[in-house]
C-alpha positions as CSV (number, residue, x, y, z in Angstrom):
1,X,49.6,-53.4,-93.2
2,X,50.7,-54.9,-96.7
3,X,47.5,-56.7,-97.2
4,X,45.9,-57.0,-100.9
5,X,42.2,-56.8,-101.3
6,X,42.1,-60.8,-101.8
7,X,42.9,-60.6,-98.0
8,X,41.1,-58.6,-96.6
9,X,38.3,-60.2,-98.4
10,X,39.0,-63.7,-97.2
11,X,39.3,-62.5,-93.6
12,X,36.1,-61.1,-94.1
13,X,34.7,-64.2,-95.5
14,X,36.1,-65.8,-92.4
15,X,35.1,-63.1,-89.4
16,X,31.3,-63.7,-91.2
17,X,31.6,-67.6,-91.4
18,X,32.1,-67.4,-87.3
19,X,30.1,-65.0,-86.7
20,X,27.3,-67.1,-89.0
21,X,28.0,-70.2,-86.5
22,X,28.1,-68.7,-83.6
23,X,24.9,-66.9,-83.2
24,X,22.3,-68.4,-81.3
25,X,19.3,-70.5,-81.9
26,X,16.6,-68.6,-80.8
27,X,13.9,-70.8,-78.7
28,X,10.2,-70.9,-79.3
29,X,7.2,-72.2,-78.1
30,X,7.1,-74.7,-81.2
31,X,11.0,-75.7,-80.2
32,X,11.1,-75.4,-76.7
33,X,11.7,-78.7,-74.8
34,X,13.6,-78.5,-71.3
35,X,12.9,-76.4,-68.3
36,X,15.6,-74.2,-69.4
37,X,13.9,-73.8,-72.8
38,X,10.4,-72.8,-71.0
39,X,12.4,-70.4,-68.3
40,X,14.5,-68.3,-71.5
41,X,10.4,-67.3,-73.1
42,X,9.5,-66.5,-69.6
43,X,12.6,-63.7,-69.2
44,X,11.4,-63.1,-73.0
45,X,7.9,-63.2,-73.0
46,X,5.9,-59.8,-73.6
47,X,3.4,-60.1,-71.0
48,X,3.0,-61.3,-67.6
49,X,0.5,-63.9,-68.6
50,X,2.6,-65.4,-70.7
51,X,5.9,-65.4,-68.2
52,X,4.1,-67.2,-65.6
53,X,2.6,-70.0,-68.1
54,X,6.2,-70.7,-69.3
55,X,7.8,-70.3,-66.1
56,X,4.9,-73.0,-64.4
57,X,5.7,-75.2,-67.0
58,X,9.5,-74.5,-66.7
59,X,9.3,-75.5,-62.5
60,X,6.7,-78.2,-63.9
61,X,9.5,-79.6,-65.9
62,X,12.0,-79.4,-63.4
63,X,10.9,-79.4,-59.6
64,X,14.3,-78.1,-58.4
65,X,14.7,-75.3,-60.7
66,X,15.3,-72.3,-58.8
67,X,15.4,-69.4,-61.2
68,X,11.6,-70.6,-62.5
69,X,10.8,-70.8,-58.7
70,X,11.5,-67.4,-58.1
71,X,10.0,-66.2,-61.2
72,X,6.7,-67.7,-60.5
73,X,6.5,-66.1,-56.7
74,X,7.3,-62.5,-58.5
75,X,4.5,-63.2,-61.1
76,X,2.2,-64.4,-58.6
77,X,2.9,-62.1,-55.5
78,X,-0.2,-60.0,-54.2
79,X,2.1,-58.6,-51.9
80,X,5.2,-57.8,-50.3
81,X,4.6,-59.8,-47.1
82,X,2.8,-62.7,-48.7
83,X,6.2,-62.9,-51.2
84,X,8.6,-63.0,-48.4
85,X,6.5,-66.0,-46.4
86,X,6.7,-67.6,-50.0
87,X,10.0,-67.1,-50.6
88,X,11.0,-68.4,-46.8
89,X,9.4,-71.4,-47.5
90,X,11.0,-71.7,-51.4
91,X,14.5,-70.8,-49.7
92,X,14.1,-73.7,-47.1
93,X,12.9,-76.2,-49.6
94,X,15.4,-75.7,-51.9
95,X,18.1,-75.6,-48.6
96,X,17.0,-79.0,-47.7
97,X,17.3,-80.4,-51.2
98,X,20.7,-78.9,-51.6
99,X,21.7,-80.5,-48.3
100,X,20.0,-84.0,-49.6
101,X,22.4,-83.6,-52.8
102,X,25.4,-83.5,-50.4
103,X,26.4,-79.4,-51.6
104,X,26.4,-78.5,-47.7
105,X,29.3,-81.3,-47.4
106,X,32.8,-79.4,-45.6
107,X,33.9,-79.6,-49.3
108,X,31.9,-77.1,-50.9
109,X,31.3,-74.9,-47.7
110,X,32.8,-71.9,-48.8
111,X,33.0,-72.4,-52.6
112,X,29.2,-72.3,-53.3
113,X,29.1,-70.4,-56.8
114,X,32.5,-71.7,-58.0
115,X,30.5,-75.1,-58.6
116,X,27.7,-74.3,-61.3
117,X,24.7,-76.1,-59.6
118,X,25.2,-73.7,-56.5
119,X,24.3,-70.8,-58.1
120,X,20.7,-70.8,-59.1
121,X,20.6,-71.9,-55.1
122,X,22.7,-68.6,-54.1
123,X,20.3,-66.3,-56.7
124,X,17.5,-67.8,-55.3
125,X,18.7,-66.5,-51.4
126,X,19.8,-63.1,-53.1
127,X,16.7,-62.2,-54.4
128,X,15.2,-63.3,-50.7
129,X,17.8,-61.2,-48.8
130,X,16.7,-58.3,-51.1
131,X,13.2,-58.7,-50.7
132,X,13.8,-58.3,-46.8
133,X,15.4,-55.3,-47.4
134,X,12.7,-53.8,-49.3
135,X,10.5,-54.9,-46.4
136,X,12.2,-53.6,-43.8
137,X,13.2,-56.6,-42.5
138,X,16.7,-55.5,-41.6
139,X,17.4,-58.4,-39.1
140,X,16.8,-61.2,-40.5
141,X,18.7,-59.5,-44.0
142,X,21.7,-60.0,-41.9
143,X,21.3,-63.0,-40.9
144,X,21.0,-64.2,-44.1
145,X,23.9,-62.2,-45.6
146,X,26.2,-63.5,-43.1
147,X,24.5,-67.6,-43.9
148,X,26.0,-66.2,-48.0
149,X,29.4,-64.9,-47.3
150,X,29.6,-68.3,-45.5
151,X,28.0,-70.5,-47.9
152,X,30.3,-68.0,-50.5
153,X,33.6,-66.7,-48.7
154,X,34.6,-65.0,-52.0
155,X,31.4,-63.1,-52.5
156,X,30.6,-63.5,-56.0
157,X,27.2,-61.8,-55.4
158,X,28.7,-58.5,-53.8
159,X,26.7,-59.1,-50.7
160,X,29.3,-57.6,-48.7
161,X,27.8,-54.5,-49.5
162,X,24.5,-54.8,-48.7
163,X,26.0,-56.5,-45.2
164,X,28.2,-53.4,-44.7
165,X,25.4,-50.7,-45.0
166,X,23.0,-53.5,-42.5
167,X,25.7,-52.8,-39.9
168,X,26.4,-49.3,-40.6
169,X,22.3,-49.0,-39.6
170,X,22.6,-51.0,-36.6
171,X,25.7,-48.6,-35.9
172,X,27.5,-52.7,-35.6
173,X,31.1,-51.2,-35.2
174,X,33.5,-54.4,-34.7
175,X,31.6,-56.3,-37.1
176,X,31.8,-53.7,-39.5
177,X,35.1,-53.4,-39.3
178,X,35.8,-57.5,-39.3
179,X,33.9,-57.2,-42.5
180,X,35.8,-54.9,-43.7
181,X,39.3,-56.4,-43.1
182,X,38.1,-59.7,-44.1
183,X,38.2,-58.6,-47.7
184,X,41.1,-56.8,-47.5
185,X,39.9,-53.6,-46.0
186,X,39.9,-52.2,-49.7
187,X,38.6,-49.0,-50.2
188,X,35.8,-49.6,-52.3
189,X,32.7,-46.7,-52.6
190,X,30.2,-49.5,-51.0
191,X,32.5,-50.1,-48.0
192,X,33.6,-46.5,-47.2
193,X,30.1,-44.3,-47.4
194,X,28.4,-46.7,-44.8
195,X,31.3,-46.8,-42.7
196,X,31.3,-42.5,-42.1
197,X,27.9,-42.8,-41.8
198,X,28.3,-45.4,-38.8
199,X,30.6,-43.4,-37.3
200,X,28.4,-40.4,-38.1
201,X,25.7,-42.3,-36.2
202,X,27.7,-43.2,-33.2
203,X,29.2,-39.1,-32.6
204,X,32.6,-40.1,-34.0
205,X,33.2,-37.2,-36.5
206,X,37.1,-38.0,-36.3
207,X,36.3,-41.0,-37.9
208,X,33.7,-40.4,-40.0
209,X,35.7,-37.6,-41.7
210,X,38.6,-39.9,-42.3
211,X,36.4,-42.7,-44.0
212,X,34.7,-39.7,-45.9
213,X,38.2,-38.5,-47.0
214,X,39.5,-41.8,-48.0
215,X,35.9,-42.2,-49.9
216,X,36.5,-38.6,-51.7
217,X,39.6,-40.4,-53.4
218,X,38.1,-43.4,-53.9
219,X,35.4,-42.0,-55.6
220,X,35.9,-38.6,-57.7
221,X,32.4,-37.8,-57.9
222,X,31.5,-37.4,-54.6
223,X,31.0,-34.0,-53.8
224,X,28.2,-33.9,-56.9
225,X,26.4,-36.6,-55.6
226,X,25.7,-35.0,-52.2
227,X,25.3,-31.5,-53.8
228,X,22.3,-33.3,-55.9
229,X,20.9,-35.6,-53.0
230,X,20.4,-32.5,-51.1
231,X,18.9,-31.0,-54.0
232,X,15.2,-32.5,-54.0
233,X,13.6,-32.7,-57.1
234,X,16.7,-32.2,-59.3
235,X,16.2,-33.6,-62.5
236,X,20.0,-34.8,-62.6
237,X,18.7,-37.3,-59.8
238,X,17.5,-39.8,-62.5
239,X,19.0,-41.4,-65.8
240,X,22.4,-41.7,-64.2
241,X,23.0,-45.4,-64.5
242,X,22.6,-44.4,-68.4
243,X,24.9,-42.2,-68.3
244,X,28.1,-44.4,-70.3
245,X,26.7,-47.5,-68.2
246,X,28.4,-48.8,-64.2
247,X,32.0,-46.9,-64.0
248,X,33.3,-47.8,-60.4
249,X,34.3,-44.7,-58.6
250,X,32.0,-42.7,-60.1
251,X,28.6,-41.3,-59.4
252,X,27.1,-43.8,-61.0
253,X,28.0,-45.7,-58.6
254,X,26.7,-43.7,-55.3
255,X,23.5,-43.5,-56.9
256,X,23.3,-47.4,-57.1
257,X,24.1,-47.5,-53.8
258,X,21.4,-45.1,-52.8
259,X,18.5,-46.6,-54.6
260,X,19.6,-50.2,-52.9
261,X,20.4,-49.5,-49.5
262,X,17.2,-46.8,-48.6
263,X,17.2,-48.6,-45.2
264,X,20.2,-46.6,-44.6
265,X,20.2,-43.5,-45.9
266,X,16.3,-42.1,-45.7
267,X,16.9,-39.7,-42.6
268,X,20.3,-39.2,-43.2
269,X,19.9,-35.2,-44.5
270,X,22.1,-33.6,-42.1
271,X,24.6,-36.4,-42.6
272,X,24.5,-35.0,-46.4
273,X,24.8,-31.3,-44.7
274,X,27.4,-32.0,-43.0
275,X,29.5,-33.9,-45.3
276,X,29.5,-31.8,-47.9
277,X,31.1,-29.3,-45.8
278,X,33.5,-31.8,-44.7
279,X,34.0,-32.8,-48.4
280,X,35.1,-28.9,-49.3
281,X,37.8,-29.0,-46.8
282,X,39.9,-31.6,-48.7
283,X,42.5,-30.8,-51.0
């Protein structure tokens, strides 16, 4: 308000100058020098061949670049079983290195991710645990999740949500409730849905309904989600993550949960039918 054209022009020039000074310099194969430079080239490569070449170069320059190692493993993978074995070896090598460099001392345990140097290691193990679930190795994935939460008590990577689905899969009520309490019993979609399924699987419909009611209050699209899941082949199933991006408490969150935890949700049609009927009774 009350600005002259000269004032506006001055402010615009200041903005443009600040923007130009903060514009990133893009790495090219000719300017790449460090492992991080080559890793960036690998992520931006337009072919798998080039991506693998750059990732290998990054790993050559820094044998302990765990992000580069994970990328090399995935680009070279011939099948899931081999990839699991290679990841297990990579995680063990990375763990040995982290122990040698002192990050497994008491002062760091529980604070991983808060220390920048531990983040690539945590990303490597997170990718490993997700691969384990994709391969149906749910027991091993559970053990990995427990260890990751020991290392990072604040759970910056959302491991608690995967672990809750695993506990529901095994119908481990005590562990599930302990985990929920550990994170202040928040009414989060990714906690409430697996808890409702857990009690449904155990035949405790009262508690299954209680958590379903909480979920209905936390996620406004629950009923809509259940209807779509039960309508096989429904075109609405696709593209929800693109509908305004990820938004907590909406159908996008439920769709992502379904996608990322298929080991729990497959074969649960009777639960969906029951849950839909229950939600119709909620006010």
